Backbone bond lengths (Angstrom), bond angles and torsions (degrees), N, CA, C in turn:
res aa  C-N    CA-C-N  psi(-1)  N-CA   C-N-CA  omega(-1)  CA-C   N-CA-C  phi
1 M - - - 1.452 - - 1.535 111.42 -
2 K 1.337 115.10 -42.01 1.454 119.94 -179.33 1.531 111.11 -63.33
3 A 1.313 117.02 -44.87 1.469 120.84 -179.58 1.524 110.59 -62.39
4 K 1.323 116.52 -39.58 1.460 120.55 178.95 1.533 110.80 -66.04
5 R 1.337 116.29 -40.85 1.464 121.06 178.52 1.527 109.90 -65.05
6 H 1.324 116.47 -42.71 1.466 120.09 178.67 1.527 110.81 -61.27
7 A 1.315 116.56 -43.47 1.463 120.28 178.53 1.525 110.64 -62.25
8 E 1.322 116.33 -40.85 1.462 120.24 179.76 1.525 111.38 -66.82
9 I 1.329 116.99 -39.79 1.472 120.87 177.34 1.520 110.16 -60.57
10 L 1.324 117.10 -45.58 1.462 120.71 179.56 1.529 110.91 -62.35
11 S 1.299 116.16 -39.45 1.463 120.56 177.82 1.532 111.00 -64.61
12 I 1.314 116.80 -42.97 1.469 121.97 -178.78 1.523 111.33 -63.53
13 I 1.339 117.23 -45.62 1.471 118.08 -176.77 1.518 112.40 -71.73
14 Q 1.331 116.89 -19.95 1.462 119.12 174.19 1.517 111.16 -77.63
15 E 1.335 116.56 -32.35 1.460 120.76 -176.15 1.536 113.27 -87.83
16 Y 1.324 117.36 -32.56 1.464 121.69 -175.07 1.527 110.88 -124.80
17 D 1.325 115.84 153.45 1.460 120.98 172.26 1.524 106.86 -85.97
18 I 1.306 116.50 97.62 1.460 123.03 -177.55 1.531 108.16 -97.11
19 E 1.340 116.05 118.08 1.462 120.56 -178.27 1.524 113.34 -95.34
20 T 1.341 118.10 -28.48 1.462 120.88 -173.48 1.524 111.62 -130.65
21 Q 1.319 114.69 162.42 1.459 120.13 175.79 1.524 110.44 -65.05
22 D 1.335 117.10 -35.30 1.468 120.39 178.30 1.529 111.19 -62.13
23 Q 1.333 117.09 -41.49 1.467 120.42 177.73 1.532 110.33 -63.14
24 L 1.324 116.17 -40.57 1.459 120.72 178.95 1.532 110.09 -64.89
25 L 1.307 116.34 -42.90 1.463 121.29 178.19 1.530 111.12 -61.53
26 D 1.340 116.81 -42.37 1.470 121.01 177.93 1.526 111.40 -61.48
27 K 1.331 117.30 -43.10 1.469 120.74 -179.71 1.528 110.63 -65.44
28 L 1.333 116.72 -39.29 1.465 119.70 177.14 1.529 110.38 -61.88
29 R 1.320 116.10 -42.37 1.467 120.35 179.31 1.521 110.67 -64.16
30 E 1.334 117.36 -39.09 1.463 120.69 177.01 1.530 111.03 -60.45
31 K 1.324 115.50 -30.08 1.466 120.64 -179.60 1.530 111.61 -89.55
32 G 1.346 116.03 7.68 1.459 120.62 176.11 1.517 115.45 83.73
33 M 1.333 117.70 16.57 1.464 120.82 179.72 1.517 109.47 -108.60
34 K 1.321 116.35 125.18 1.460 121.17 177.96 1.518 109.08 -92.45
35 S 1.336 115.02 138.72 1.450 120.68 179.32 1.520 108.39 -158.14
36 T 1.323 116.21 174.98 1.466 121.25 176.36 1.520 109.03 -119.02
37 Q 1.325 115.37 164.88 1.461 120.14 179.15 1.523 110.20 -62.80
38 A 1.332 117.78 -38.57 1.471 121.07 179.72 1.531 110.91 -63.13
39 T 1.328 116.51 -40.02 1.468 120.53 178.19 1.518 110.55 -66.01
40 I 1.331 116.07 -42.83 1.471 120.62 178.60 1.525 110.07 -60.69
41 S 1.309 116.52 -41.83 1.457 120.96 179.43 1.537 110.49 -60.26
42 R 1.326 116.99 -44.52 1.476 120.75 177.21 1.530 110.76 -64.32
43 D 1.342 116.02 -41.31 1.471 119.87 179.12 1.519 110.99 -59.87
44 I 1.322 116.70 -42.51 1.466 121.20 -179.91 1.524 110.29 -59.35
45 K 1.330 116.51 -43.13 1.470 120.02 178.39 1.527 111.22 -66.50
46 E 1.329 116.71 -45.13 1.461 120.75 -178.19 1.528 112.60 -65.11
47 L 1.336 116.26 -34.10 1.465 120.51 179.92 1.527 112.58 -85.25
48 H 1.335 116.19 -2.45 1.468 122.49 -179.24 1.530 111.12 57.55
49 L 1.335 115.47 45.30 1.455 119.68 177.90 1.518 109.27 -81.55
50 V 1.312 115.64 143.42 1.457 122.30 177.42 1.519 108.14 -128.53
51 K 1.308 116.26 161.85 1.455 119.78 173.98 1.517 107.64 -95.38
52 E 1.330 115.02 131.34 1.461 119.94 178.69 1.509 109.02 -121.62
53 L 1.318 115.31 153.18 1.459 121.73 179.95 1.518 110.11 -77.73
54 T 1.325 115.80 134.11 1.466 120.32 175.09 1.519 108.77 -92.10
55 G 1.309 116.30 170.67 1.456 121.20 177.53 1.516 112.84 -66.21
56 Q 1.317 117.36 -14.66 1.469 121.50 -179.11 1.528 112.03 -94.95
57 G 1.310 118.01 6.98 1.457 121.06 178.56 1.519 113.83 82.02
58 T 1.306 118.21 11.24 1.455 121.83 176.23 1.520 108.33 -108.51
59 Y 1.315 115.87 173.88 1.458 120.38 179.94 1.517 110.20 -113.86
60 R 1.332 115.73 155.35 1.457 120.93 176.55 1.519 108.69 -147.58
61 Y 1.330 115.72 155.20 1.460 120.19 176.88 1.525 109.79 -73.04
62 A 1.323 114.75 142.11 1.459 121.77 176.79 1.524 108.06 -149.81
63 V 1.315 116.39 160.64 1.458 121.07 178.32 1.522 108.44 -79.00
64 S 1.313 116.06 130.51 1.453 121.34 178.13 1.523 109.18 -65.43
65 E 1.321 117.02 137.08 1.460 120.57 179.49 1.528 111.27 -68.43
66 R 1.317 115.50 -33.75 1.464 120.63 176.18 1.522 107.35 -131.07
67 K 1.293 116.67 141.62 1.467 120.30 -178.40 1.515 111.74 -59.36
68 S 1.293 117.68 -34.52 1.464 120.58 -177.82 1.526 112.32 -104.78
69 S 1.328 116.68 18.42 1.461 119.13 -176.00 1.517 112.06 -69.20
70 L 1.305 115.00 152.12 1.456 120.27 173.63 1.515 108.32 -76.37
71 N 1.294 117.20 162.82 1.462 121.41 179.61 1.525 108.49 -71.02
72 V 1.343 116.17 99.70 1.454 122.11 -176.09 1.529 110.78 -62.74
73 A 1.322 117.15 -41.53 1.461 119.88 179.74 1.522 110.17 -59.80
74 G 1.308 117.09 -40.96 1.464 120.71 178.66 1.520 111.65 -64.84
75 R 1.326 116.22 -40.26 1.457 119.88 178.49 1.526 110.72 -65.23
76 L 1.345 117.22 -41.68 1.462 120.20 177.85 1.513 110.57 -62.59
77 N 1.325 117.05 -41.77 1.460 120.54 178.09 1.523 111.52 -61.33
78 N 1.329 116.76 -42.59 1.462 120.08 179.54 1.519 111.41 -62.79
79 I 1.320 116.14 -44.23 1.468 120.17 178.04 1.522 109.76 -59.62
80 F 1.323 115.50 -47.28 1.461 120.47 -178.18 1.530 110.48 -62.03
81 R 1.328 116.48 -48.78 1.467 120.93 -178.27 1.520 111.70 -60.74
82 E 1.324 116.61 -41.71 1.460 120.76 -177.03 1.521 112.95 -73.74
83 S 1.317 117.83 -20.58 1.460 119.02 -174.35 1.526 114.30 -102.11
84 V 1.326 119.62 -36.86 1.467 122.13 -173.49 1.522 111.11 -81.37
85 T 1.340 115.66 129.98 1.468 120.38 176.27 1.524 111.13 -106.34
86 T 1.337 118.02 -42.06 1.466 122.14 177.05 1.528 109.08 -147.54
87 F 1.332 115.19 166.61 1.460 120.50 177.36 1.518 108.87 -157.02
88 D 1.331 115.37 157.20 1.465 121.58 177.73 1.523 107.47 -160.73
89 S 1.337 115.18 165.59 1.459 118.78 178.73 1.518 110.14 -123.69
90 A 1.323 115.61 151.93 1.456 123.86 174.08 1.523 105.93 -139.46
91 Q 1.303 115.73 106.50 1.456 122.48 -173.89 1.524 109.47 56.23
92 N 1.327 119.33 -121.12 1.461 120.16 -176.66 1.528 113.32 -95.38
93 I 1.323 117.45 16.33 1.462 121.69 -178.56 1.529 109.76 -115.85
94 V 1.328 115.54 133.88 1.459 121.39 173.88 1.525 106.65 -108.53
95 V 1.327 115.88 129.52 1.459 121.58 178.61 1.523 108.63 -107.51
96 L 1.325 115.95 125.65 1.461 121.99 176.97 1.523 109.03 -107.76
97 K 1.309 116.23 134.62 1.471 121.66 170.75 1.517 105.92 -106.24
98 T 1.319 115.89 133.98 1.457 120.72 -176.56 1.524 110.98 -127.52
99 M 1.308 114.72 173.79 1.456 120.35 171.48 1.533 106.39 -64.00
100 P 1.334 118.65 151.31 1.467 120.50 -178.85 1.526 112.34 -52.61
101 G 1.331 114.85 131.03 1.454 121.73 177.02 1.526 115.55 82.67
102 L 1.347 118.33 0.96 1.458 119.84 -174.09 1.524 114.99 -111.51
103 A 1.328 118.14 6.60 1.469 119.41 179.41 1.525 111.13 -62.75
104 S 1.310 116.89 -38.97 1.462 120.42 179.41 1.529 110.96 -64.25
105 A 1.322 117.22 -38.68 1.468 120.83 178.81 1.530 110.58 -65.50
106 A 1.333 116.83 -40.22 1.470 120.41 178.73 1.522 110.29 -64.08
107 C 1.336 116.89 -43.59 1.474 120.56 178.09 1.518 110.81 -64.04
108 S 1.300 116.72 -41.85 1.458 120.68 179.72 1.528 110.33 -62.40
109 A 1.327 117.08 -40.69 1.467 120.83 178.17 1.525 110.22 -62.59
110 L 1.330 116.83 -45.63 1.462 120.12 179.24 1.530 111.30 -66.07
111 D 1.317 117.41 -39.65 1.468 120.49 176.59 1.531 110.03 -59.69
112 G 1.323 116.42 -38.98 1.454 121.09 179.06 1.518 113.49 -67.03
113 M 1.330 116.99 -22.59 1.463 121.35 177.98 1.522 111.91 -79.46
114 Q 1.313 116.73 -8.77 1.471 123.41 177.03 1.524 111.73 50.18
115 L 1.317 115.97 58.83 1.462 121.52 178.66 1.528 108.93 -66.86
116 P 1.325 117.97 125.61 1.464 120.83 -171.86 1.531 115.12 -65.42
117 N 1.317 118.27 -29.50 1.467 120.19 -175.51 1.524 113.23 -105.70
118 M 1.340 116.72 13.68 1.459 119.87 176.95 1.527 108.32 -92.92
119 V 1.323 115.67 121.42 1.466 121.10 -179.96 1.524 110.04 -76.74
120 G 1.335 116.06 -39.55 1.456 119.66 -179.58 1.510 111.04 -179.47
121 S 1.323 115.42 175.56 1.461 121.10 179.47 1.523 109.00 -139.43
122 L 1.323 114.64 154.82 1.457 121.19 179.25 1.517 107.34 -140.81
123 A 1.336 117.25 128.95 1.459 120.97 -175.38 1.517 111.52 -120.93
124 G 1.308 114.24 138.77 1.451 121.71 169.75 1.512 107.99 -103.91
125 D 1.337 116.71 -142.28 1.456 120.84 179.54 1.530 111.02 -79.62
126 D 1.341 116.00 -53.67 1.465 119.78 -177.42 1.528 112.62 -129.35
127 T 1.319 116.97 14.63 1.463 122.04 178.90 1.525 109.07 -137.85
128 A 1.322 114.77 138.88 1.461 120.25 177.86 1.520 108.66 -133.67
129 I 1.328 115.82 146.76 1.459 119.36 172.70 1.530 107.90 -117.80
130 L 1.312 113.72 140.60 1.459 121.61 176.99 1.513 106.55 -117.76
131 I 1.295 117.21 122.65 1.458 120.86 -179.17 1.519 108.18 -96.76
132 M 1.320 114.36 118.04 1.458 121.13 -179.35 1.527 108.39 -102.36
133 R 1.322 117.29 163.17 1.461 121.15 -178.90 1.524 112.83 -66.86
134 T 1.332 117.15 -40.36 1.462 120.74 -176.90 1.526 110.13 -137.16
135 T 1.318 115.23 167.64 1.465 120.72 175.16 1.521 110.02 -61.13
136 K 1.317 117.38 -41.03 1.470 121.84 179.35 1.525 109.84 -62.07
137 D 1.327 117.85 -40.78 1.465 120.71 177.83 1.529 110.69 -61.45
138 A 1.328 117.64 -39.22 1.462 121.59 178.59 1.531 110.20 -65.74
139 E 1.320 116.71 -43.04 1.470 120.54 178.04 1.525 110.71 -63.90
140 D 1.328 116.54 -42.12 1.466 120.81 178.86 1.527 110.98 -63.20
141 L 1.328 117.04 -40.29 1.457 120.05 178.50 1.523 110.44 -63.15
142 C 1.332 117.09 -41.44 1.467 119.78 177.98 1.529 110.85 -60.37
143 L 1.323 116.98 -40.72 1.465 119.99 176.93 1.529 110.59 -64.31
144 S 1.323 116.82 -39.35 1.462 120.76 177.94 1.529 111.09 -65.49
145 I 1.321 116.82 -38.37 1.464 120.63 178.82 1.518 109.66 -63.76
146 V 1.334 116.95 -42.35 1.468 120.27 177.20 1.526 109.44 -57.36
147 K 1.335 116.88 -46.24 1.463 121.39 -179.44 1.532 111.06 -64.05
148 M 1.335 116.67 -43.14 1.464 120.08 -179.22 1.523 109.98 -62.42
149 L 1.320 117.06 -47.57 1.461 120.30 -178.91 1.510 111.53 -66.88
150 D 1.335 117.52 -36.91 1.464 121.80 179.29 1.524 110.06 -66.26
151 K 1.342 118.22 -43.91 1.464 121.83 179.30 1.519 111.03 -62.60
152 L 1.317 115.59 -35.81 1.460 119.67 -176.47 1.521 111.23 -75.02
153 E 1.340 117.26 -28.49 1.457 119.56 -177.89 1.517 111.74 -82.41
154 N 1.332 117.81 -22.02 1.480 121.02 -178.41 1.498 111.80 -82.86
């Protein structure tokens, strides 16, 4: 039963962006599997699931690449928070201003977040441009950046 539940959990987190244990429990119930929050919590530890940042500024469960790995999403957030000072968009381009020498680190952090609508990034010393597919994608990214920076400051 445990192996089947573990397989189902892995399937669910690949198919859906699951942010909480309650959401995971609900999806398991939809699939006809009964469980408790305490069991889900143990399963998460046993499966080495971690929360990672999505391109929308929210978190979701994912399988850790290494059992002893550090929280990569947290490290990316720290890099981003420490480097970005301001940002703005112009049509489908987002311009980031960073502390001197940190534009490349900010781009690398965003590249690591695997934003679905980002075509590419280019970094100088203290300025980076992010090329998005559409103007709306650039505006959405700016809103996500506000949320990411706000979450990190609280």
